[in-house]
GUZAPA-517849 format. One record per residue: residue number from 1; residue in one letter; chain; x, y, z of N, C-alpha, C in turn. Coordinates in Angstrom, 2 decimals. Last residue first. Layout:
BEGIN
+------+------+-------+---------+---------+---------+---------+---------+---------+---------+---------+---------+
: tido : voro : gulum :     n.X :     n.Y :     n.Z :    ca.X :    ca.Y :    ca.Z :     c.X :     c.Y :     c.Z :
+------+------+-------+---------+---------+---------+---------+---------+---------+---------+---------+---------+
:  NUM :    A :     A :       X :       Y :       Z :       X :       Y :       Z :       X :       Y :       Z :
...
+------+------+-------+---------+---------+---------+---------+---------+---------+---------+---------+---------+
This chain:
BEGIN
+------+------+-------+---------+---------+---------+---------+---------+---------+---------+---------+---------+
: tido : voro : gulum :     n.X :     n.Y :     n.Z :    ca.X :    ca.Y :    ca.Z :     c.X :     c.Y :     c.Z :
+------+------+-------+---------+---------+---------+---------+---------+---------+---------+---------+---------+
:   96 :    A :     A :   -7.70 :   17.62 :   -0.01 :   -7.96 :   18.01 :   -1.41 :   -7.85 :   16.80 :   -2.33 :
:   95 :    I :     A :   -9.36 :   17.10 :    2.95 :   -8.24 :   16.64 :    2.13 :   -8.60 :   16.93 :    0.67 :
:   94 :    T :     A :  -10.22 :   19.62 :    5.36 :  -10.55 :   18.63 :    4.34 :   -9.28 :   18.23 :    3.60 :
:   93 :    V :     A :  -11.26 :   21.02 :    8.32 :  -10.09 :   20.49 :    7.61 :  -10.60 :   19.45 :    6.62 :
:   92 :    Y :     A :  -12.85 :   23.96 :    9.68 :  -12.84 :   22.63 :    9.08 :  -11.50 :   22.32 :    8.43 :
:   91 :    Y :     A :  -14.46 :   25.66 :   12.41 :  -13.36 :   25.55 :   11.43 :  -13.38 :   24.13 :   10.88 :
:   90 :    L :     A :  -17.71 :   27.05 :   13.07 :  -16.70 :   26.00 :   13.18 :  -15.64 :   26.11 :   12.08 :
:   89 :    G :     A :  -19.73 :   28.84 :   12.67 :  -18.82 :   29.10 :   13.77 :  -17.73 :   28.06 :   13.95 :
:   88 :    S :     A :  -22.08 :   26.56 :   11.39 :  -21.73 :   27.97 :   11.60 :  -20.87 :   28.15 :   12.84 :
:   87 :    Y :     A :  -23.04 :   23.98 :   11.33 :  -21.64 :   24.21 :   10.98 :  -21.16 :   25.63 :   11.29 :
:   86 :    A :     A :  -25.76 :   24.06 :   11.77 :  -24.91 :   23.43 :   12.79 :  -23.43 :   23.69 :   12.55 :
:   85 :    D :     A :  -26.49 :   27.29 :   10.29 :  -26.76 :   25.88 :   10.54 :  -25.80 :   25.36 :   11.58 :
:   84 :    L :     A :  -27.50 :   30.00 :    8.33 :  -27.06 :   29.55 :    9.65 :  -27.45 :   28.09 :    9.84 :
:   83 :    E :     A :  -28.09 :   31.24 :    5.91 :  -27.54 :   29.88 :    5.87 :  -27.04 :   29.40 :    7.23 :
:   82 :    G :     A :  -28.69 :   33.84 :    5.11 :  -29.78 :   32.95 :    5.53 :  -29.36 :   31.49 :    5.56 :
:   81 :    N :     A :  -26.57 :   35.47 :    4.69 :  -27.04 :   34.70 :    3.54 :  -28.20 :   33.77 :    3.87 :
:   80 :    R :     A :  -26.15 :   36.45 :    7.25 :  -26.46 :   37.40 :    6.18 :  -27.05 :   36.69 :    4.96 :
:   79 :    E :     A :  -25.41 :   34.07 :    8.52 :  -26.66 :   34.74 :    8.89 :  -27.10 :   35.70 :    7.79 :
:   78 :    D :     A :  -22.96 :   33.57 :    7.24 :  -24.05 :   32.60 :    7.14 :  -25.40 :   33.24 :    7.47 :
:   77 :    E :     A :  -21.49 :   35.80 :    8.09 :  -21.79 :   35.63 :    6.66 :  -22.94 :   34.65 :    6.46 :
:   76 :    I :     A :  -21.46 :   35.14 :   10.80 :  -21.98 :   36.44 :   10.35 :  -22.37 :   36.37 :    8.88 :
:   75 :    P :     A :  -20.28 :   32.60 :   10.95 :  -21.68 :   32.77 :   11.32 :  -22.28 :   34.11 :   10.88 :
:   74 :    D :     A :  -18.28 :   30.99 :    8.67 :  -18.46 :   32.28 :    9.32 :  -19.94 :   32.51 :    9.66 :
:   73 :    Y :     A :  -16.60 :   28.33 :    8.77 :  -18.01 :   28.59 :    8.49 :  -18.41 :   29.84 :    9.28 :
:   72 :    Y :     A :  -13.39 :   28.25 :    7.46 :  -14.23 :   28.66 :    8.58 :  -15.65 :   28.89 :    8.07 :
:   71 :    G :     A :  -10.70 :   25.97 :    6.60 :  -11.59 :   27.10 :    6.38 :  -12.47 :   27.31 :    7.59 :
:   70 :    T :     A :   -8.13 :   24.18 :    4.88 :   -8.80 :   24.60 :    6.10 :   -9.70 :   25.78 :    5.77 :
:   69 :    N :     A :   -6.99 :   21.36 :    3.16 :   -7.63 :   22.67 :    3.08 :   -8.25 :   22.96 :    4.44 :
:   68 :    C :     A :   -4.07 :   19.46 :    2.49 :   -5.19 :   19.81 :    3.36 :   -5.69 :   21.22 :    3.08 :
:   67 :    V :     A :   -1.82 :   18.94 :    1.09 :   -3.07 :   18.50 :    0.48 :   -4.30 :   18.89 :    1.31 :
:   66 :    G :     A :    1.39 :   19.36 :    0.68 :    0.26 :   20.16 :    1.14 :   -1.04 :   19.79 :    0.46 :
:   65 :    E :     A :    3.08 :   16.23 :    1.40 :    2.80 :   17.39 :    0.56 :    1.59 :   18.12 :    1.11 :
:   64 :    G :     A :    3.13 :   14.02 :    2.95 :    4.39 :   14.42 :    2.33 :    4.23 :   15.58 :    1.37 :
:   63 :    Y :     A :    1.11 :   13.03 :    4.48 :    1.00 :   12.86 :    3.03 :    2.31 :   13.18 :    2.33 :
:   62 :    L :     A :    2.12 :   13.85 :    6.97 :    1.93 :   12.43 :    6.69 :    1.83 :   12.16 :    5.19 :
:   61 :    Q :     A :    2.08 :   16.64 :    6.64 :    3.35 :   15.95 :    6.87 :    3.23 :   14.46 :    6.57 :
:   60 :    D :     A :   -0.66 :   17.04 :    6.32 :    0.25 :   17.46 :    5.26 :    1.60 :   16.76 :    5.41 :
:   59 :    F :     A :   -1.51 :   16.14 :    8.84 :   -1.82 :   15.35 :    7.64 :   -0.98 :   15.77 :    6.45 :
:   58 :    L :     A :   -0.41 :   18.19 :   10.48 :   -0.10 :   16.78 :   10.70 :   -0.35 :   15.96 :    9.43 :
:   57 :    N :     A :   -1.66 :   20.48 :    9.41 :   -0.20 :   20.34 :    9.35 :    0.22 :   18.89 :    9.54 :
:   56 :    A :     A :   -4.35 :   19.91 :   10.06 :   -3.94 :   20.07 :    8.66 :   -2.43 :   19.89 :    8.51 :
:   55 :    I :     A :   -4.17 :   19.93 :   12.86 :   -4.56 :   18.70 :   12.15 :   -4.13 :   18.77 :   10.69 :
:   54 :    A :     A :   -3.41 :   22.62 :   13.23 :   -2.57 :   21.53 :   13.73 :   -2.90 :   20.22 :   13.02 :
:   53 :    E :     A :   -5.59 :   24.02 :   12.14 :   -4.27 :   24.15 :   11.52 :   -3.34 :   23.01 :   11.96 :
:   52 :    A :     A :   -7.57 :   23.29 :   13.97 :   -7.72 :   22.93 :   12.55 :   -6.36 :   22.98 :   11.85 :
:   51 :    E :     A :   -6.51 :   24.50 :   16.26 :   -6.70 :   23.05 :   16.22 :   -6.83 :   22.56 :   14.78 :
:   50 :    S :     A :   -6.58 :   27.20 :   15.59 :   -5.27 :   26.56 :   15.85 :   -5.38 :   25.03 :   15.82 :
:   49 :    E :     A :   -9.33 :   27.69 :   15.44 :   -8.51 :   27.73 :   14.22 :   -7.18 :   27.01 :   14.42 :
:   48 :    E :     A :  -11.69 :   25.80 :   17.22 :  -10.51 :   26.66 :   17.26 :   -9.69 :   26.56 :   15.97 :
:   47 :    A :     A :  -13.74 :   23.97 :   16.97 :  -14.08 :   25.35 :   17.32 :  -12.90 :   26.32 :   17.25 :
:   46 :    C :     A :  -13.90 :   21.71 :   14.13 :  -13.52 :   22.07 :   15.49 :  -13.81 :   23.56 :   15.70 :
:   45 :    L :     A :  -14.16 :   18.88 :   11.92 :  -14.63 :   20.19 :   12.39 :  -14.16 :   20.44 :   13.81 :
:   44 :    I :     A :  -13.06 :   17.27 :    9.06 :  -12.98 :   17.31 :   10.51 :  -13.29 :   18.74 :   10.93 :
:   43 :    E :     A :  -14.72 :   15.77 :    6.31 :  -14.09 :   16.92 :    6.91 :  -14.11 :   16.77 :    8.43 :
:   42 :    D :     A :  -16.02 :   13.56 :    5.49 :  -14.95 :   14.03 :    4.61 :  -14.28 :   15.30 :    5.13 :
:   41 :    K :     A :  -18.32 :   12.41 :    6.50 :  -17.03 :   12.09 :    7.12 :  -15.84 :   12.48 :    6.24 :
:   40 :    N :     A :  -20.82 :   13.12 :    5.82 :  -20.04 :   12.41 :    4.80 :  -18.67 :   11.97 :    5.30 :
:   39 :    P :     A :  -21.67 :   14.53 :    8.12 :  -22.29 :   13.25 :    7.77 :  -21.50 :   12.45 :    6.72 :
:   38 :    G :     A :  -18.63 :   15.81 :    9.67 :  -19.90 :   15.95 :    8.99 :  -20.44 :   14.58 :    8.61 :
:   37 :    V :     A :  -17.21 :   15.44 :   12.95 :  -17.19 :   15.21 :   11.50 :  -18.58 :   15.50 :   10.96 :
:   36 :    L :     A :  -15.32 :   17.09 :   15.59 :  -16.52 :   16.49 :   15.01 :  -16.28 :   16.16 :   13.54 :
:   35 :    F :     A :  -13.69 :   17.55 :   18.71 :  -13.62 :   17.47 :   17.25 :  -14.86 :   16.74 :   16.78 :
:   34 :    H :     A :  -14.85 :   19.54 :   21.49 :  -14.65 :   18.26 :   20.79 :  -14.42 :   18.48 :   19.30 :
:   33 :    T :     A :  -15.58 :   21.90 :   22.71 :  -14.58 :   21.07 :   23.37 :  -14.26 :   19.76 :   22.66 :
:   32 :    R :     A :  -17.55 :   23.25 :   21.36 :  -16.39 :   24.02 :   21.81 :  -15.26 :   23.14 :   22.34 :
:   31 :    K :     A :  -19.53 :   21.33 :   21.00 :  -18.75 :   21.78 :   19.84 :  -17.48 :   22.53 :   20.25 :
:   30 :    F :     A :  -20.63 :   21.28 :   23.56 :  -19.91 :   20.10 :   23.06 :  -19.01 :   20.48 :   21.89 :
:   29 :    E :     A :  -21.94 :   23.76 :   23.55 :  -20.86 :   23.50 :   24.50 :  -20.00 :   22.32 :   24.03 :
:   28 :    D :     A :  -23.89 :   23.37 :   21.52 :  -22.86 :   24.41 :   21.38 :  -21.68 :   24.17 :   22.33 :
:   27 :    D :     A :  -24.14 :   19.76 :   21.21 :  -24.73 :   21.08 :   21.37 :  -23.59 :   22.10 :   21.29 :
:   26 :    V :     A :  -24.46 :   16.52 :   20.64 :  -23.71 :   17.67 :   20.11 :  -24.53 :   18.95 :   20.23 :
:   25 :    E :     A :  -25.96 :   14.34 :   21.30 :  -25.21 :   14.99 :   22.37 :  -24.47 :   16.25 :   21.92 :
:   24 :    K :     A :  -27.07 :   13.46 :   18.82 :  -27.91 :   14.05 :   19.87 :  -27.12 :   14.84 :   20.90 :
:   23 :    D :     A :  -25.22 :   14.40 :   15.86 :  -25.52 :   13.48 :   16.95 :  -26.27 :   14.21 :   18.06 :
:   22 :    Y :     A :  -24.41 :   16.06 :   13.82 :  -25.84 :   15.97 :   14.07 :  -26.21 :   14.95 :   15.14 :
:   21 :    I :     A :  -21.63 :   15.76 :   13.66 :  -22.17 :   17.07 :   14.03 :  -23.67 :   17.02 :   14.37 :
:   20 :    M :     A :  -20.48 :   12.74 :   15.11 :  -21.01 :   13.46 :   13.97 :  -21.72 :   14.73 :   14.45 :
:   19 :    P :     A :  -17.44 :   12.02 :   16.86 :  -18.88 :   12.22 :   16.83 :  -19.29 :   13.02 :   15.60 :
:   18 :    L :     A :  -14.84 :    9.91 :   15.43 :  -15.33 :   11.19 :   15.95 :  -16.85 :   11.27 :   15.92 :
:   17 :    L :     A :  -14.15 :    7.59 :   14.13 :  -14.13 :    7.59 :   15.59 :  -14.73 :    8.85 :   16.21 :
:   16 :    N :     A :  -14.15 :    8.17 :   11.45 :  -15.13 :    7.20 :   11.94 :  -15.20 :    7.16 :   13.46 :
:   15 :    A :     A :  -11.95 :    9.86 :   11.26 :  -13.30 :   10.41 :   11.07 :  -14.36 :    9.46 :   11.60 :
:   14 :    M :     A :   -9.90 :    7.97 :   11.58 :  -10.09 :    9.04 :   12.55 :  -11.51 :    9.59 :   12.47 :
:   13 :    Q :     A :  -10.27 :    6.48 :    9.25 :  -10.41 :    5.83 :   10.55 :  -10.63 :    6.87 :   11.64 :
:   12 :    K :     A :   -9.71 :    8.45 :    7.32 :  -11.05 :    7.83 :    7.38 :  -11.28 :    7.15 :    8.72 :
:   11 :    F :     A :   -7.00 :    8.95 :    7.89 :   -7.98 :   10.03 :    7.95 :   -9.39 :    9.45 :    8.11 :
:   10 :    I :     A :   -5.91 :    6.38 :    7.39 :   -5.82 :    6.97 :    8.73 :   -6.87 :    8.07 :    8.90 :
:    9 :    K :     A :   -6.43 :    6.18 :    4.64 :   -7.04 :    5.22 :    5.55 :   -7.02 :    5.76 :    6.98 :
:    8 :    D :     A :   -4.78 :    8.19 :    3.67 :   -6.23 :    8.26 :    3.44 :   -6.96 :    7.37 :    4.43 :
:    7 :    V :     A :   -2.34 :    7.03 :    4.37 :   -2.78 :    8.24 :    5.08 :   -4.28 :    8.47 :    4.87 :
:    6 :    K :     A :   -2.31 :    4.87 :    2.58 :   -2.21 :    4.64 :    4.02 :   -2.73 :    5.84 :    4.80 :
:    5 :    A :     A :   -2.42 :    6.17 :    0.11 :   -3.50 :    5.26 :    0.50 :   -3.49 :    5.00 :    2.00 :
:    4 :    I :     A :    0.07 :    7.51 :    0.21 :   -1.19 :    8.26 :    0.11 :   -2.36 :    7.39 :    0.56 :
:    3 :    R :     A :    1.97 :    5.32 :    0.31 :    1.87 :    6.31 :    1.38 :    0.52 :    7.03 :    1.37 :
:    2 :    D :     A :    0.62 :    2.16 :   -0.88 :    1.46 :    3.35 :   -0.95 :    1.11 :    4.35 :    0.16 :
:    1 :    M :     A :    0.87 :   -1.18 :    0.00 :    0.00 :    0.00 :    0.00 :    0.91 :    1.23 :    0.00 :
+------+------+-------+---------+---------+---------+---------+---------+---------+---------+---------+---------+
């Protein structure tokens, strides 16, 4: 198994262990203290930018190249666009 496939597997295994954003126990307080995943398990979510950057840096090192994307679901912009949802206010990490 090549390096990329191995790291893909690690990312998927990690995502499978994390609570999903729509689980019953996930409220605003829970979001502030836990990593989460979306229903597709293709992104890791967290409340702190530094945490998202740390995960992205880890996976970039494991992949051996910059393949992670990070971003923020801005609640102000979401509200302005009528798109407030469970993701608003969270940072995310995805693999490109």
